C-alpha positions in Angstrom: 104.1 120.3 99.4 106.9 121.1 97.1 108.0 123.3 94.1 111.7 123.2 93.2 112.0 119.5 92.3 109.2 120.0 89.9 110.5 122.0 86.8 107.8 121.1 84.4 105.7 123.6 82.7 102.5 122.6 84.5 103.7 122.5 88.0 101.6 125.7 89.0 98.5 123.8 87.8 99.7 120.4 89.6 100.3 122.3 92.9 96.8 124.0 92.7 95.1 120.7 92.0 97.1 118.9 94.9 96.5 121.4 97.5 92.7 121.6 96.5 92.4 117.9 96.7 94.0 117.9 100.0 92.0 120.4 101.5 88.7 119.0 100.4 89.4 115.5 101.5 90.8 116.6 104.9 87.7 118.9 105.5 85.5 115.9 104.8 87.6 113.4 107.1 87.3 116.0 110.0 83.5 116.5 109.3 83.0 112.6 109.5 85.3 111.9 112.4 85.0 115.1 114.5 88.4 114.3 116.2 89.7 115.5 119.3 93.3 115.0 118.4 94.9 115.3 114.9 98.4 113.8 114.3 100.8 114.6 111.5 103.2 111.8 111.3 106.0 113.8 109.3 106.9 114.5 105.8 104.7 117.6 106.1 106.5 119.1 103.2 108.2 117.2 100.4 111.2 119.6 100.3 111.3 121.1 103.7 114.8 119.8 104.4 116.3 121.5 101.4 114.2 124.8 101.4 115.5 128.1 102.5 113.7 130.2 105.2 111.7 132.1 102.8 110.5 128.9 100.8 109.9 127.1 104.1 107.7 130.0 105.3 105.8 129.7 102.0 105.4 126.1 102.5 104.1 126.6 106.1 101.4 129.0 105.0 100.2 126.6 102.3 100.1 123.7 104.9 98.0 125.5 107.4 95.8 126.9 104.8 95.2 123.1 103.8 95.2 121.5 107.2 93.4 124.1 109.2 92.5 123.4 113.0 88.8 122.6 113.1 88.0 124.1 116.5 89.8 125.8 119.3 89.6 122.6 121.4 91.2 120.3 118.8 94.8 119.3 119.7 97.1 119.3 116.7 100.3 117.2 116.8 103.1 117.4 114.5 106.4 115.5 114.2 109.0 115.7 111.5 109.8 113.3 108.7 113.0 113.1 106.9 111.7 115.3 104.2 111.3 118.0 106.8 114.6 117.9 108.7 116.8 115.6 106.6 117.9 112.1 107.1 116.6 110.5 103.8 119.1 108.3 102.2 122.7 109.7 102.7 121.4 113.1 103.6 122.4 114.2 107.2 119.9 115.4 109.8 120.4 119.1 110.1 120.3 120.7 113.5 119.2 124.2 112.1 116.3 122.3 110.2 115.3 120.5 113.4 115.2 123.8 115.3 113.2 125.3 112.5 110.6 122.7 112.4 110.0 122.8 116.1 109.5 126.7 116.0 107.1 126.7 113.2 105.1 123.7 114.3 105.4 123.8 118.1 106.8 120.2 118.3 106.9 118.7 121.7 108.3 115.5 123.1 105.0 114.5 124.8 101.4 115.6 124.9 98.5 114.5 127.3 95.0 114.4 125.9 91.7 114.0 127.6 93.7 112.8 130.7 93.5 109.2 129.4 95.9 109.4 126.4 99.8 110.0 126.5 101.1 110.6 123.0 104.9 110.2 122.9 107.1 111.6 120.2 110.0 109.1 119.3 112.4 110.3 116.6 114.0 107.3 114.7 115.5 109.6 112.2 117.7 111.3 114.7 117.6 108.3 117.1 116.6 110.3 120.1 113.9 109.5 122.7 112.4 112.0 125.1 112.7 111.4 129.0 109.9 109.3 130.6 108.1 111.7 132.9 105.4 109.5 134.1 106.3 107.7 137.3 102.8 106.6 138.6 101.9 103.3 139.7 100.4 100.6 137.3 96.8 101.4 136.6 97.2 105.1 137.3 98.9 105.9 133.9 97.1 106.9 130.8 97.3 104.7 127.8 100.6 105.4 126.0 100.6 106.0 122.2 104.0 106.2 120.4 104.1 108.5 117.5 107.0 108.0 114.9 107.6 108.9 111.4 109.5 105.7 110.5 108.0 102.4 111.7 109.2 101.4 115.1 109.0 97.6 115.0 110.4 97.6 111.4 113.9 97.5 113.0 114.9 95.4 116.1 117.7 97.4 117.2 118.8 99.3 120.4 116.4 102.2 119.7 113.4 99.9 119.5 114.0 98.0 122.5 114.8 101.2 124.5 111.6 102.9 123.3 109.3 99.8 124.3 111.2 99.3 127.6 111.1 103.1 128.6 107.4 103.7 127.6 105.5 100.4 127.3 103.3 101.7 124.5 99.7 100.3 124.0 99.8 101.0 120.4 102.2 102.5 117.9 101.3 105.0 114.9 103.8 105.4 112.2 104.1 106.5 108.5 107.0 106.9 106.0 106.0 104.2 103.8 102.9 105.8 102.3 101.0 102.6 102.4 98.4 101.2 105.0 100.1 98.5 107.0 99.9 96.8 110.4 101.6 94.4 112.5 100.8 92.7 115.8 103.4 90.5 117.5 104.7 89.1 121.0 107.4 91.0 122.6 109.3 87.8 122.8 109.3 87.0 119.0 110.5 90.6 118.3 114.0 89.6 117.8 112.9 87.2 115.2 111.8 90.1 112.9 108.3 91.1 112.1 106.3 91.3 108.9 103.9 94.0 108.3 100.8 93.2 106.3 98.4 95.4 104.3 95.6 97.0 106.3 92.1 97.4 104.9 93.4 97.7 101.3 91.3 95.0 99.7 87.8 96.2 98.2 85.9 93.8 100.2 87.4 94.9 103.5 88.3 98.5 103.0 85.7 99.8 105.3 86.2 97.3 108.1 86.9 98.5 111.7 89.6 96.5 113.6 89.1 96.6 117.6 91.6 95.8 120.1 91.4 95.6 123.9 94.5 97.8 125.1 94.7 96.1 128.5 94.6 92.7 127.1 97.5 93.6 124.7 99.4 95.0 127.7 99.0 92.0 129.8 99.8 89.6 127.2 102.9 91.8 126.1 101.5 92.1 122.6 102.9 94.9 120.2 100.6 96.7 117.9 101.7 99.2 115.3 99.7 100.8 112.4 101.5 102.4 109.4 99.2 105.2 108.3 98.9 105.8 104.4 99.7 109.0 102.8 96.7 111.3 102.1 98.5 113.0 99.0 98.2 111.5 95.4 101.5 113.3 94.6 103.3 110.5 96.6 102.5 108.0 93.7 100.1 105.7 95.6 96.8 104.9 94.1 95.2 104.1 97.6 95.4 107.2 99.9 93.5 108.2 103.1 93.6 109.1 106.6 94.1 107.0 109.6 91.1 107.2 111.9 91.6 105.8 115.6 89.0 105.8 118.4 89.8 105.3 122.0 86.8 104.1 124.1 87.9 103.2 127.6 90.1 100.1 127.3 89.0 99.5 123.7 90.9 100.7 120.5 88.9 100.9 117.2 91.1 101.7 113.9 90.3 102.1 110.4 91.4 104.3 107.3 89.1 106.8 105.7 89.9 106.2 102.1 89.8 109.0 99.6 88.9 109.2 95.9 91.6 107.8 93.6 92.7 111.0 92.1 94.8 109.4 89.3 91.6 107.9 87.7 89.9 111.4 87.9 92.8 113.0 86.1 93.1 110.4 83.5 89.5 111.0 82.7 90.1 114.8 82.5 92.8 114.3 80.3 90.8 112.0 77.8 88.1 114.8 77.8 90.6 117.4 76.7 91.1 115.9 73.3 87.5 116.4 72.0 87.5 119.6 73.9 90.5 120.7 71.9 89.0 119.6 68.7 85.8 121.4 69.2 87.5 124.6 70.5 89.7 124.5 67.5 86.7 124.2 65.1 85.0 127.2 66.9 88.2 129.1 66.5 88.5 128.7 62.9 84.8 129.3 62.3 85.0 132.8 64.1 88.3 134.1 62.6 88.4 132.4 59.2 87.3 135.6 57.7 90.4 137.2 58.6 93.3 135.2 58.7 92.5 131.3 59.4 94.4 129.1 56.7 91.3 126.9 56.5 89.0 129.5 55.3 87.7 129.4 51.7 89.4 131.5 49.3 87.2 133.6 47.0 89.2 134.3 43.8 88.0 135.2 40.3 89.9 133.2 37.6 89.6 134.5 34.0 89.0 131.8 31.6 91.8 130.4 29.4 91.9 132.0 25.9 90.9 129.6 23.1 93.6 129.2 20.4 
């Protein structure tokens, strides 16, 4: 969601089409998945970090109109991205923007869902971690899911190791890169660096469902992270969609609910405009040529030339 960075004459139409496409695909994804929990992994607004309070309130109204809460029992989780609170490139994280995001979206450090899932908000942008409040014995704690805007395993620094050691997550969900990626690696190989690979982007496997045993991953010290793709075509990605995870006991199933490639549709619409403009122009001339159209037939009486 954004306005000020787009100064072209057609930006109202672009905003309308983008919002309409997001609202329609989000509704279909929710109807298909019927989720108990919906997680928004940051960059909720394209210009949130530079927007004043009035513009931010307008962005918020647009956001909740598009991504509405399906039912009163659906848990909605929001974490900030660098476009929401700052931190992109050389831009500093702004404390007032952090506070404003928390006030609008009720951002929290931790959420418990269905008594079996524990969601932890880890903020790599500000390099802050919440306190670990679960002190139960092994086997009594719910499965732990780390939510981060920026990929956690992309960097093997002190922040990553502390997040892994403090919370011992069963799975990590992140975003930021706008693409569908995944990585599974052993804890001991983390220092060597990890390589994220594309997840379900090939046409032959785009609807496949990956399944994992969470207890086995924990026992073998395997680390699992999914980078969820963007759902907005305005991010410049052809492949857009919604990450869909299902927890069934100790089983995790994950896939991506891909949506239509809007750029192709817009290209078709643009090509259709050319003949439509020609037809409309011809109709316009036919209707008005009797009055002022330059292409109408001129009825003039010419006198014959005198013969010498």
